[in-house]
C-alpha positions in Angstrom: 0.0 0.0 0.0 1.2 3.5 -0.8 0.1 6.9 0.3 0.8 9.3 3.1 1.4 7.6 6.4 -1.3 8.0 8.9 1.1 9.2 11.5 1.9 12.1 9.1 -1.8 12.9 8.5 -2.8 10.3 5.9 -5.6 7.8 6.0 -4.9 4.7 8.1 -4.7 1.3 6.4 -7.3 -0.1 8.8 -10.2 1.7 10.5 -12.1 -1.4 11.9 -11.0 -3.1 15.1 -9.7 -6.7 15.2 -11.9 -9.3 17.0 -12.9 -8.4 20.6 -11.8 -10.5 23.6 -13.0 -12.3 25.5 -15.4 -14.3 23.4 -18.5 -15.6 25.3 -22.1 -16.6 24.8 -24.8 -18.4 26.6 -22.4 -21.2 27.5 -20.6 -19.0 30.0 -23.8 -17.3 31.1 -25.5 -20.6 31.9 -22.5 -22.0 33.7 -22.2 -19.0 35.9 -25.9 -19.0 36.8 -25.6 -22.7 37.6 -22.9 -22.0 40.1 -24.9 -19.1 41.5 -27.9 -21.2 42.1 -25.9 -24.1 43.5 -24.9 -22.1 46.6 -21.4 -23.7 46.4 -19.0 -21.1 45.2 -15.8 -22.3 46.7 -14.6 -25.9 47.3 -17.2 -28.6 47.1 -17.3 -32.1 48.5 -17.4 -33.7 45.1 -15.1 -31.1 43.5 -17.9 -29.6 41.5 -16.9 -27.6 38.4 -13.3 -27.4 39.6 -12.8 -31.1 39.4 -14.6 -31.3 36.1 -12.3 -28.6 34.7 -9.2 -30.3 36.0 -10.2 -33.5 34.3 -11.0 -31.9 31.0 -7.9 -29.7 31.0 -5.6 -32.6 31.8 -7.2 -34.7 29.1 -6.9 -31.9 26.5 -3.2 -31.6 27.3 -2.3 -35.3 27.4 -1.6 -35.2 31.1 -2.5 -37.6 33.9 -3.2 -34.9 36.6 -4.2 -31.2 36.7 -4.4 -29.0 39.8 -6.4 -25.8 39.4 -5.2 -22.7 41.3 -6.3 -19.1 41.3 -3.7 -17.7 38.8 -0.7 -18.6 36.7 1.8 -16.9 38.9 0.7 -19.0 41.9 0.9 -22.1 39.7 4.6 -21.5 39.3 5.1 -21.0 43.0 3.1 -24.0 44.0 5.1 -26.1 41.5 8.4 -25.0 43.0 7.1 -25.7 46.5 5.8 -29.2 45.4 9.3 -30.0 44.3 10.6 -28.9 47.7 13.0 -26.4 46.1 15.4 -25.5 48.9 15.6 -22.0 50.4 18.5 -20.2 48.8 18.7 -22.8 46.0 19.0 -21.7 42.4 16.4 -22.0 39.6 17.4 -21.4 36.0 15.0 -19.1 34.1 15.1 -17.2 30.8 15.8 -13.5 30.9 13.0 -12.9 28.4 9.6 -13.6 29.9 6.9 -12.2 32.2 8.2 -11.4 35.7 6.2 -14.1 37.4 8.7 -16.7 36.2 11.3 -15.1 38.4 9.1 -13.7 41.2 7.7 -17.2 41.8 11.3 -18.3 42.6 11.8 -15.4 45.0 8.5 -16.0 46.7 9.5 -19.6 47.2 12.8 -18.5 48.7 14.9 -19.5 45.6 17.3 -17.5 43.5 16.4 -17.0 39.9 19.5 -17.4 37.6 18.9 -15.6 34.3 20.2 -17.1 31.1 20.0 -15.9 27.5 17.5 -16.9 24.8 17.9 -18.4 21.3 18.1 -15.6 18.7 15.8 -17.5 16.3 13.0 -18.6 18.7 13.3 -16.2 21.8 13.0 -19.4 23.9 15.6 -20.3 26.5 18.9 -21.4 25.0 19.8 -25.0 26.1 23.5 -24.3 25.9 23.0 -21.4 28.3 21.2 -23.7 30.7 24.1 -26.2 30.6 26.6 -23.4 31.3 24.6 -22.1 34.3 24.2 -25.3 36.2 25.9 -25.4 39.6 25.7 -27.7 42.7 23.0 -25.2 44.0 20.7 -25.6 40.9 17.3 -26.9 42.1 15.1 -26.6 39.0 14.9 -25.4 35.4 12.0 -23.4 34.2 11.8 -23.1 30.4 9.1 -20.7 29.0 7.2 -21.5 25.9 7.3 -17.9 24.8 4.2 -16.6 23.0 3.0 -20.2 22.7 6.1 -21.5 20.8 7.4 -24.7 22.5 11.0 -24.6 23.7 13.5 -27.3 22.7 12.2 -29.8 25.2 14.5 -32.6 23.8 17.6 -30.7 24.6 16.3 -29.2 27.9 15.3 -32.6 29.3 18.5 -34.3 28.2 20.5 -31.7 30.2 18.1 -31.9 33.1 18.3 -35.7 33.3 22.1 -35.7 33.1 22.2 -33.6 36.2 19.1 -34.9 38.0 17.4 -31.6 38.0 13.5 -31.3 37.7 11.9 -29.2 34.9 8.9 -27.0 35.3 7.4 -25.9 32.0 6.1 -22.3 32.1 3.3 -22.9 29.6 1.3 -19.8 30.8 1.2 -18.6 27.1 1.1 -22.0 25.5 -2.4 -23.5 25.8 -2.7 -26.4 23.3 0.9 -26.1 22.0 2.5 -29.4 21.1 6.1 -30.7 20.8 6.4 -33.8 18.6 2.7 -34.4 18.9 2.6 -34.1 22.7 1.0 -31.1 24.2 3.2 -29.1 26.5 2.7 -29.0 30.3 3.4 -32.6 31.3 6.5 -33.1 29.1 8.6 -31.9 32.0 8.0 -32.8 35.7 5.4 -30.1 36.1 3.8 -27.5 33.8 2.0 -24.3 34.6 -0.8 -22.4 32.8 -2.5 -19.1 33.2 -6.1 -18.1 32.5 -5.7 -14.4 33.0 -7.8 -12.0 30.9 -5.5 -11.9 27.8 -4.9 -15.6 27.7 -6.3 -17.9 25.0 -8.4 -19.7 27.6 -9.7 -16.9 29.9 -11.5 -16.7 33.2 -10.3 -13.2 34.1 -7.9 -15.0 36.5 -7.0 -18.6 37.1 -4.2 -21.1 36.7 -3.4 -24.8 36.5 -0.5 -27.2 37.1 -0.1 -30.4 35.0 1.9 -33.5 35.8 2.1 -37.2 35.1 3.6 -37.8 38.5 1.0 -38.9 41.1 3.2 -38.0 44.0 3.8 -34.5 42.6 0.1 -34.1 42.0 -0.6 -34.8 45.6 2.1 -32.4 46.7 0.5 -29.7 44.5 -2.9 -30.4 46.0 -1.5 -30.1 49.5 0.5 -26.9 48.9 -2.5 -25.2 47.2 -4.9 -26.2 50.0 -3.2 -24.8 53.1 -0.9 -27.8 53.5 -3.7 -30.3 54.1 -3.5 -33.9 53.1 -6.3 -35.3 51.0 -7.5 -38.0 53.5 -6.7 -35.9 56.6 -8.9 -33.8 58.9 -9.8 -30.2 58.0 -7.4 -28.7 60.5 -4.6 -31.2 59.8 -1.8 -29.4 58.1 1.2 -31.4 57.1 2.9 -29.2 54.4 3.8 -25.5 54.3 1.2 -24.2 51.9 -1.4 -21.6 51.3 -4.9 -21.0 50.1 -4.3 -20.9 46.4 -7.7 -22.6 45.5 -9.7 -21.8 42.4 -13.3 -20.8 42.7 -16.3 -22.6 41.1 -16.9 -19.3 39.2 -13.5 -19.5 37.5 -13.9 -23.2 36.8 -17.4 -22.7 35.3 -16.0 -20.1 32.9 -13.1 -22.3 31.9 -15.3 -25.3 31.2 -17.3 -23.1 28.8 -14.2 -21.7 27.3 -12.8 -25.2 26.6 -15.8 -25.9 24.4 -14.5 -23.5 21.7 -10.8 -23.7 22.4 -9.9 -26.2 19.7 -11.8 -24.3 17.1 -10.1 -21.0 18.0 -6.7 -22.7 18.2 -7.0 -23.9 14.7 -8.1 -20.5 13.5 -5.1 -18.9 15.1 -2.8 -21.5 13.6 -4.1 -21.0 10.1 -4.0 -17.2 10.2 -0.5 -17.2 11.7 0.9 -19.5 9.1 -0.7 -17.3 6.4 0.7 -14.2 8.0 4.1 -15.7 8.4 4.2 -16.7 4.7 3.2 -13.2 3.6 5.8 -11.6 5.8 8.5 -14.1 4.6 8.0 -12.6 1.1 9.2 -9.2 2.4 12.4 -7.8 3.6 10.8 -6.3 6.7 9.7 -8.3 9.7 11.1 -11.8 10.3 8.8 -14.1 12.3 10.4 -16.3 15.0 11.7 -19.6 13.6 9.3 -22.6 14.2 11.2 -25.8 14.9 9.9 -28.7 12.8 9.3 -30.6 16.0 6.7 -28.0 17.0 3.5 -29.7 15.8 1.2 -27.0 17.2 2.0 -23.4 18.2 -0.1 -21.9 21.0 0.0 -18.4 19.4 -0.7 -16.3 22.4 1.6 -13.9 20.6 2.8 -13.7 17.0 6.4 -12.4 17.5 8.5 -11.0 14.8 12.0 -9.5 14.6 12.5 -5.9 13.4 15.5 -4.9 11.3 15.9 -1.1 11.0 18.1 -1.5 7.9 15.0 -2.7 6.1 13.3 0.6 7.1 16.1 3.0 6.2 17.4 3.1 9.8 14.0 3.9 11.3 14.1 3.1 15.1 11.8 0.4 16.3 9.9 2.8 18.6 9.0 5.1 15.7 8.0 2.1 13.5 5.6 0.9 16.2 4.1 4.4 16.4 3.6 4.4 12.7 2.1 0.9 12.6 -0.3 1.7 15.4 -1.4 4.9 13.5 -2.2 2.6 10.6 -4.7 0.7 12.8 -2.5 -2.3 13.7 -2.1 -3.0 17.4 1.5 -4.0 18.3 4.0 -4.0 21.2 7.7 -3.9 21.8 7.2 -6.6 24.4 9.3 -7.3 27.5 12.3 -5.6 29.2 15.0 -7.9 30.5 13.8 -9.4 33.8 17.1 -8.8 35.5 16.7 -5.0 34.9 13.4 -4.8 36.8 13.8 -3.0 40.2 11.4 -5.5 41.8 13.6 -8.4 40.7 16.8 -6.7 41.7 15.5 -5.8 45.1 14.2 -9.3 45.7 17.5 -10.8 44.8 19.4 -8.4 47.0 17.1 -9.2 50.0 17.5 -13.0 49.4 21.3 -12.7 49.2 21.3 -10.7 52.4 19.1 -13.2 54.2 21.5 -16.0 53.4 24.5 -14.0 54.4 25.9 -13.9 50.8 28.9 -11.7 50.4 27.5 -10.3 47.2 24.3 -9.1 48.9 24.8 -5.6 47.7 26.0 -6.3 44.2 23.8 -5.8 41.1 26.0 -7.2 38.3 23.8 -7.9 35.3 24.1 -11.3 33.5 25.5 -11.4 30.0 22.4 -11.9 27.8 23.0 -10.1 24.5 20.2 -11.7 22.6 17.7 -10.7 25.3 19.1 -7.2 25.3 18.6 -6.9 21.5 15.2 -8.5 21.6 14.0 -6.0 24.2 15.8 -2.9 23.1 15.4 -2.9 19.3 14.3 -6.1 17.7 11.2 -7.8 19.1 7.7 -6.9 17.9 4.5 -8.5 19.1 1.1 -9.0 17.5 -1.7 -10.3 19.8 -3.7 -13.6 19.7 -7.0 -11.8 19.2 -5.7 -10.4 15.8 -5.3 -14.1 14.7 -9.0 -14.7 15.3 -9.9 -12.7 12.2 -9.8 -13.5 8.5 -7.0 -13.7 5.9 -8.1 -10.2 4.9 -7.3 -9.1 8.4 -3.8 -10.6 8.0 -3.5 -8.8 4.6 -4.2 -5.5 6.4 -1.2 -6.2 8.8 1.0 -6.9 5.8 -0.2 -3.8 3.9 0.4 -1.6 6.9 3.9 -2.9 7.3 4.6 -2.3 3.6 3.2 1.2 3.8 5.4 2.1 6.7 8.4 0.6 4.9 7.7 2.6 1.8 7.4 5.8 3.9 10.2 5.1 6.3 12.6 7.6 4.6 10.2 10.4 5.2 9.9 9.4 8.9 13.6 9.2 9.3 14.1 12.7 7.9 11.0 14.1 9.7 11.8 16.4 12.6 9.6 14.3 15.0 12.0 11.4 14.9 
């Protein structure tokens, strides 16, 4: 598309919004009214809708057990506690992810150890994992970023060689599959989120998957105030908390599951079409999809920006121009280790354990993460993939228009 860029006063490429989120109909409405009228809104003797959702979600993700909790951040913390990660132990995490991957470690009393990501996938680099393992390493948390499965073959090989458990952070990866197996129970435990933006949505909510019955029981105990399943109500055997899901959340999630597969297929088809269109250009490069990825979760469609393809236009200015054309987009994360909350948490934990480096704030060497966050990564959102091929064409047309007008933006006094 040619013409004056919208950011400079021209007509935008797209004036209509992409599909709204969340999607709901009488299925959600009826499920909520059923809970209301039941009078049981929390835990139930028979499990109620919570138990029904756990069974359905585990089955959909090829797992033996699911434990529902009230959000994805808590799911990660419960998983760490279920593994009995030691206070002051180390947990290897990618530097490019949502902060909950690291804060869960700190909340459980463990030190997050940040490693770099693969430049083609933005997932944790297995070689960086291997280099970061020490005698203090208690767990590895790979993140399936944006719904793209990490290299689970390489990660599990490293983990098994060292006897270290793996927690999959699958909070963005509902339905994603590695070599035909859905993520979440490929490692020892896997965690999911059902927060408002997620592909399965209950406003808030989370779940933990595992094939290990003993770990499933530990998760149940940790999430339910340390109780044991056959024990008395005031019998508390494990250090836990009240991380229970409500019947309201479970009711919404059961209804959401009825359309999940259909929406996942739509996202997959539109994302493949969009990736093919972008591949024909010298503009945005989608992340590389490993052939062992048999299904992408597509919570995000992530591309890599090259300013040289836009006459040196900085990414920030490109994003402004693309938004003006009616295309929602984001620059994504900042490196986790640069966040004050994470830095403060690490300092406090070091001090608590009498570490000599308690006051230090040396940053890890993660050049790929730095580049992805500072100048390269660009996100499109899962709701955009729920449209039509014509909607994908609008994204491509807007990128082409900005690319054609990049020279004028570079020379414009507003840059």
